[in-house]
N, C-alpha and C positions, 0 to 999 in steps of 0.2 A: 508657275499659276502660270496661269492663260486673259486673257480677258482685255473684253473689247472695249475701249474707250468711247464709243456709243453707249455706253450700256456703267460708264461708270460714274453723272454725274446725274441729276435729277430734280428738277422743285418739285416734286409732290411726289408720294411715295405713299400705291394707295397693299393697305393690308387687308384682305378680308379672308380672315377662321368661320366653319363653321360644322358641326355633325356633319350633313347631306350636302352631298357633293352639285346637285343639282342650288340649292342657299344662295350657293358661291356664282354661278349658273350667275341664278340669274340678276343676283344686288349688280352683279360685274358687268353686267353686260345694258339696266339702269343707267346707272354708277354713271356709263361711258359714253350708253344716248344722250342723261342730258351735260358730259360734261363735252357737247363734242367740237368745240364748234373752240374751247380757250384751253382744248387739252390733249394732246396726239399724242399717245400711247411708244411705248422705245421697248419693254421684255415682259416678257411675263416669264413667270414659271408658279406649277402646282405642286404642292407641297400632299407632305398627311401625317396626319400624322399611330404611332402604333402605340396600343394600350401599354399604359405602364410607364410614359413617358424614353421607350425606349430610340433610339436608331437601328439605323441595317444593320450594325455594327455589335449589333447587339444589348452593348450598355445603356442605362439609362440619363441623358440626357440634362444639364441643367442643375445636375446636385450644389452646384456650390452658387445659383442666384444666392442674387440677398433678398430674402421675406421682407414682402407687398408693405409692412412699419421703414423701409431700409432705400425702395428703391428713388423715394427722391432726393435720394440724396447721393444717393446715384446716376443716377441718368439725367435727370437734369442740370442742364450746366450757368454754372452761379457768376457771382465777383469775378472772375475771375477774369471774364467775356464778354463784359458790357454787352456786347451786342448783339447775344446769346439769348440774351439772362429767360430762363426754364426752360430753355429752347433745347434739347436733346441734341448729340453728334451719334447716324446709326449708324453700323458698318455691314454688308450684306456681301455677304463668298459664299459659293455655291462649288462644294466641294466638294468628288467626285472623287467616289472609293472606291478598291476593287474590294469588293465581296469574297469572288473566288479563291484570290490571291488569304483575304483578310481568315477563310473558313476554315483556313491548313495551314494555320498555326493552331500553336495548344493555347489549353485554357491560359497559360503558364505566359506563352508569349506577348499573348491583346493582354489581360491583368499589366504586365513587364509596361506593353508599350499606352495603356492609358492610366495608367497609375492608379490603379480599380480595381476593385470588387469584381463583378461582374457581375456574381446572383444581386448584388445588395446596393453594390454600391459605397461599398465603404473604403476610406479607405490609403491602400496595398500599401502593407506597414515597407515593406522591404527599395519599395519603385527607388527603377534607376530616375536617375536628376536627369533620360534625354525619356521619363514617358510624357504623354500630354499635363499629367495634373502639375510634374514638378517644372514641367515649361512655361502653363501657363500663368504660373499665381509669382504676380507684374508687383514689381516691387517698388516705393520712388520714396530711401527713402529710405525709412524704416514705415513710410504705412502706405499700404500691401489697399493696390488699386484694385477696384468695383465693375466689373463692364456682368447689365442684365441677358441674357440673352434667349431668340424664341427662336429655337428650334424647326426643322424642316424635313423629314425625311423627304429625298422625291426615288422617284421610277420609276424604271420604263427601258421599253425592250434592249438600250441600245445605252446607258450609262445609268444607276443607279449613287444615288449616294444626303448634302443632307444640305438647307437649307436653312444657312447661320450669320440673325441676323440678332448685330449686341447694342443694346443701346447703350454710352457713359458718361 
């Protein structure tokens, strides 16, 4: 991982989503204009959504997200950290993916790496312990640690990958 320390901490994060790129442009320009005396942007990232919530590697993303009724218990800080109660911890990562190398792998190799079937995202029954699915199942004692994630593919002529945002 590479990271720019100037981009790792922020007082405010703005996430704008729409199905119309022009709407994001107009809303962002208006918002930044209104906040220009109190807010200086540090960075900007633009992602998009594929139909069916697939990422650039072709797999469905967010399969294990908690349902709407469970999200408050997953994302809101409780009594363990009173100063941030009812807030949320957020993590953002820009993950660059080598899609050309990935595309050369067989379907079986891709599914082994992910731990899920590509067609329907069902758990791959024989997934190796090194798979993404197995490595991302986090437990504290016997309790599953859940996150809520919103991921957006990104693309440019120079890089491709995933903008990964999670709340826990």
